[in-house]
C-alpha positions as CSV (number, residue, x, y, z in Angstrom):
1,M,0.0,0.0,0.0
2,T,1.2,3.5,-0.9
3,I,0.9,6.2,1.7
4,V,0.7,9.8,0.4
5,K,0.7,12.7,2.8
6,F,-0.7,16.1,1.9
7,K,-0.5,19.4,3.7
8,C,-3.4,21.6,2.9
9,T,-4.3,25.1,4.1
10,L,-8.0,25.7,4.6
11,L,-9.3,29.1,3.8
12,S,-12.2,28.8,6.2
13,D,-13.3,26.6,9.1
14,I,-14.8,23.2,8.3
15,I,-16.6,20.5,10.2
16,L,-16.3,16.9,9.0
17,S,-18.8,14.4,10.4
18,E,-18.0,10.7,11.0
19,K,-21.2,9.7,9.1
20,A,-23.2,11.3,6.3
21,A,-26.4,11.0,8.3
22,T,-28.3,14.2,8.9
23,E,-30.2,13.0,12.0
24,G,-29.1,11.8,15.3
25,T,-25.9,12.3,17.2
26,Q,-22.9,13.4,15.1
27,R,-19.3,12.8,15.9
28,T,-16.8,15.1,14.3
29,L,-13.4,14.1,12.9
30,D,-10.0,15.6,13.7
31,Y,-8.6,14.7,10.3
32,I,-9.6,14.9,6.6
33,P,-10.3,11.4,5.2
34,G,-8.7,10.5,1.9
35,N,-12.1,10.1,0.2
36,V,-12.7,13.8,0.7
37,F,-9.7,14.6,-1.4
38,L,-10.8,12.0,-3.9
39,G,-14.1,13.7,-4.2
40,I,-12.5,17.1,-4.7
41,V,-10.2,15.8,-7.5
42,A,-12.9,13.8,-9.2
43,G,-15.3,16.8,-9.1
44,Q,-12.7,18.8,-11.0
45,I,-11.6,16.1,-13.4
46,Y,-15.0,14.6,-14.3
47,P,-16.5,17.7,-16.0
48,Q,-13.3,18.2,-18.0
49,I,-13.5,14.6,-19.3
50,G,-17.1,15.2,-20.3
51,E,-16.0,18.2,-22.4
52,L,-13.6,16.1,-24.4
53,D,-16.0,14.8,-27.1
54,H,-13.0,13.7,-29.2
55,A,-11.4,11.7,-26.4
56,T,-11.4,7.9,-26.8
57,P,-12.7,5.8,-23.9
58,E,-9.1,4.8,-23.1
59,D,-8.2,8.5,-22.8
60,R,-11.1,9.0,-20.4
61,M,-10.1,6.1,-18.3
62,R,-6.5,7.2,-18.2
63,A,-7.6,10.4,-16.3
64,F,-8.7,8.1,-13.4
65,D,-5.3,6.3,-13.2
66,L,-4.6,8.8,-10.4
67,F,-7.1,6.9,-8.2
């Protein structure tokens, strides 16, 4: 398994919950889970891939090699 460490500077305060549930008791996290970064990157890459009408399916999949 590869471990990658990031240092990020947040521009505002955030609260990350342990679960996505909106009801009941919520526990907060004192770290940013990797899937949060994955979502940020995928949210930026996915629209760009959709704009590439000339891209082959292989080109589109290559963009996700990062994950």
